[in-house]
C-alpha positions as CSV (number, residue, x, y, z in Angstrom):
1,M,-70.0,6.2,31.5
2,M,-70.2,4.9,27.9
3,N,-70.8,1.3,29.2
4,C,-73.7,2.5,31.4
5,Q,-75.4,4.1,28.3
6,R,-75.1,0.9,26.3
7,I,-76.6,-1.1,29.2
8,L,-79.4,1.4,29.6
9,R,-80.1,1.3,25.8
10,G,-80.1,-2.5,25.8
11,L,-82.6,-2.6,28.7
12,V,-84.9,-0.1,27.0
13,F,-84.8,-2.2,23.8
14,V,-85.5,-5.5,25.7
15,F,-88.3,-4.1,27.8
16,G,-89.8,-2.3,24.8
17,F,-89.8,-5.5,22.8
18,V,-91.3,-7.5,25.6
19,G,-94.0,-4.8,26.0
20,L,-94.8,-4.8,22.3
21,S,-95.1,-8.6,22.3
22,A,-97.5,-8.5,25.2
23,F,-99.6,-5.8,23.4
24,A,-99.8,-7.8,20.2
25,A,-101.2,-11.0,21.7
26,G,-103.3,-13.1,19.5
27,G,-104.1,-16.6,18.5
28,S,-106.3,-18.9,16.4
29,Y,-109.4,-21.0,16.9
30,Q,-111.7,-23.4,15.1
31,I,-115.4,-23.5,15.8
32,V,-118.3,-25.7,14.9
33,A,-121.7,-24.1,15.4
34,V,-125.4,-25.0,14.7
35,S,-128.0,-22.4,14.0
36,N,-131.6,-21.8,13.3
37,V,-132.7,-19.0,11.1
38,V,-136.2,-17.7,10.2
39,F,-136.4,-15.8,6.9
40,N,-138.9,-13.5,5.4
41,S,-138.6,-12.5,1.7
42,I,-140.0,-10.1,-0.9
43,E,-139.6,-10.0,-4.7
44,T,-137.6,-7.1,-6.1
45,E,-137.0,-5.8,-9.6
46,D,-133.9,-8.1,-10.1
47,G,-134.5,-11.0,-7.7
48,T,-135.5,-11.7,-4.1
49,L,-134.5,-9.9,-1.0
50,M,-134.4,-12.1,2.2
51,S,-133.9,-11.0,5.8
52,G,-133.6,-13.3,8.7
53,Y,-133.0,-13.6,12.4
54,L,-130.5,-16.4,13.3
55,T,-129.8,-17.9,16.8
56,G,-127.3,-20.6,17.4
57,A,-124.6,-22.1,19.6
58,G,-121.2,-23.6,19.1
59,S,-118.0,-24.9,20.5
60,V,-114.3,-24.2,20.1
61,V,-112.9,-27.5,18.8
62,D,-109.3,-26.2,18.6
63,G,-107.9,-23.1,20.2
64,V,-104.6,-21.3,20.7
65,G,-104.5,-18.3,23.0
66,L,-107.6,-16.9,24.7
67,F,-110.0,-19.3,23.1
68,E,-109.6,-22.8,24.5
69,S,-111.0,-26.1,23.2
70,G,-114.4,-26.8,24.7
71,M,-115.4,-23.2,25.2
72,T,-119.0,-22.6,24.1
73,H,-120.8,-19.6,22.7
74,S,-124.3,-18.4,21.7
75,T,-124.9,-16.3,18.7
76,E,-127.5,-13.9,17.4
77,C,-127.4,-12.5,13.8
78,I,-129.4,-10.4,11.4
79,V,-128.9,-12.0,8.0
80,S,-129.5,-10.2,4.7
81,V,-129.6,-12.1,1.3
82,K,-130.0,-10.6,-2.1
83,K,-130.8,-13.5,-4.5
84,R,-130.2,-12.6,-8.2
85,S,-129.9,-14.6,-11.4
86,Q,-126.1,-13.9,-11.4
87,G,-125.7,-15.1,-7.7
88,N,-126.3,-14.4,-4.1
89,D,-125.0,-11.6,-1.9
90,I,-125.2,-12.9,1.7
91,S,-124.1,-11.0,4.8
92,A,-124.8,-11.5,8.5
93,T,-124.0,-9.1,11.4
94,C,-123.6,-11.1,14.6
95,T,-123.1,-10.8,18.3
96,V,-121.3,-13.9,19.8
97,H,-121.5,-14.3,23.5
98,Y,-118.7,-16.3,25.3
99,A,-120.0,-17.0,28.8
100,D,-116.6,-18.5,29.8
101,L,-115.0,-15.1,29.1
102,D,-117.9,-13.0,30.2
103,A,-117.6,-11.1,26.9
104,K,-119.2,-10.6,23.6
105,M,-117.6,-10.5,20.1
106,F,-119.0,-8.6,17.1
107,M,-118.6,-10.2,13.6
108,L,-119.6,-9.6,10.0
109,F,-120.0,-12.7,7.8
110,E,-120.0,-12.2,4.0
111,R,-120.2,-14.6,1.0
112,K,-121.1,-14.6,-2.6
113,A,-120.7,-18.4,-3.2
114,G,-123.3,-21.0,-2.7
115,D,-127.0,-21.0,-1.9
116,I,-129.0,-20.4,1.3
117,A,-132.2,-21.6,3.0
118,A,-132.7,-24.9,1.1
119,S,-132.0,-28.5,1.9
120,D,-128.3,-29.2,1.0
121,A,-127.6,-25.6,0.3
122,K,-124.0,-24.7,1.2
123,G,-121.2,-22.1,0.6
124,G,-118.2,-20.5,2.0
125,G,-117.0,-17.0,2.8
126,I,-115.0,-14.7,5.0
127,S,-116.0,-13.3,8.4
128,T,-114.4,-10.3,10.0
129,I,-114.0,-9.8,13.8
130,L,-115.1,-6.2,14.4
131,G,-114.4,-5.9,18.1
132,G,-115.7,-7.0,21.5
133,T,-116.5,-6.3,25.1
134,G,-114.8,-7.3,28.4
135,K,-111.8,-9.6,27.8
136,L,-112.5,-9.3,24.0
137,K,-112.3,-5.5,23.9
138,G,-110.0,-4.5,21.0
139,I,-110.1,-7.9,19.3
140,S,-109.8,-8.0,15.5
141,G,-109.2,-10.7,12.9
142,E,-110.5,-12.7,10.1
143,C,-112.0,-16.1,9.6
144,S,-112.8,-18.4,6.7
145,Y,-116.0,-20.3,7.1
146,T,-118.3,-22.8,5.4
147,V,-122.0,-23.3,6.0
148,K,-124.2,-26.2,5.1
149,Y,-128.0,-26.1,5.4
150,L,-129.7,-29.2,6.8
151,D,-133.1,-27.7,5.7
152,A,-134.5,-24.3,5.0
153,S,-133.9,-23.0,8.5
154,R,-131.1,-25.2,10.2
155,N,-127.4,-25.0,9.3
156,I,-124.0,-26.1,10.5
157,T,-121.1,-23.7,10.3
158,N,-117.3,-24.4,10.5
159,Q,-115.0,-21.4,11.1
160,D,-111.2,-21.2,11.1
161,C,-110.0,-17.9,12.6
162,E,-106.9,-15.8,13.3
163,Y,-107.2,-12.9,15.8
164,N,-105.2,-10.1,17.5
165,L,-106.0,-8.6,20.8
């Protein structure tokens, strides 16, 4: 009887561990994307406030897990920039559509380093994966990213991400 209880406890532990591992699936990916953004701006008491609509497309260049190399995506973002003498506060709320997964991912990009909307402007920051739809429902994670502007409206972004699903 005691032997049966030990076997039963062992099986519960093993299957519980396997179930937990399957639930905590995740991975990583690297992306290169190109975007076009149209900004409007106004002067404020302590600088300039800019708002823009960004559209773009990109490709996974290296992926582990759900995101495979060669997958493509399209992106739409609302970008907000507060330009001040002491620096810029830049954020973008984005929807990223992965046609290969028939799903969308929601992200928030934030940075306080570098410039924006000028030839050779660049900077880096952190983006947070806020969730998704379809196969990306429940996704979360964080990415580091760099952006380089080719001119006032076109840029190239590189992201390096870790995610959980």
